[in-house]
Steps between C-alpha positions, in 0.01 A plus 500: 500500500622846406386849592503759222478870578366752248770730633450817296194602700579318824508734802825515696336372824387184317852447366628532858255231618615274217869560575441403864302191400773394260743458788291210633362352177643255254255609229651695213375860496532667161461876457398567140556860394596715204740707708796417722413415858743439784425180691658366816751226431310183585516170314125489430455860377534568131457806278361442153535823306297513178488752217300817548154503352133463579428166674847357425552403866145362521553292186824357642327405825222325307758316292691374807228437759390145570237315701535569872704819458405834653508837325507827696319765295205739500447443127167318461547397133843358593338319792245348265771372268711340772193345663419339165843335527426363849667767712352753742548874540534700819455877486734731687218571746448131575206399279533153349372450146410141418306311235193546722503881509695631200206525259312725742811717542537532123133598466531769768821630340336516158192678637710763678711550186183545294357754746830686519531508119153652482584757770237361733754433775854593582736264670776587737747256645533532872854515637654173619453485877656323796179298521546392137853382588368305800219350291751391235738348757215307663362381167831374362580323826157336493552398135843354575363308798218359285752389237715325759214263593 
């Protein structure tokens, strides 16, 4: 089992959680990004730098991911693609996307995009909070514990 991180949009506090986890895990953790990223020197951490371009990192994750892997990303279309390959996706705020809930998430995303495109709503991303970091840490620990059984 591997853990892939959609690293271009991954908040620094989430990276810190992952760096700390890596010290005690044997699972390979792969940060996929289109820009250089400094990682701690640990045997299970790896940087996979891809070319710049729209969805290049996402496409690489989809190409590499396998059944049982975990992807860390807030990108719902990416989540849908990796779930179709038998993996799961955890958002940076701790929400787990699975085969059971991804279609609903895609529908909500598409509805909001449609409303936004027609100027019926505006969307604003809220800043990443300490609670988001705690939720992520709890969720990934729970996921790892579930996988160990």
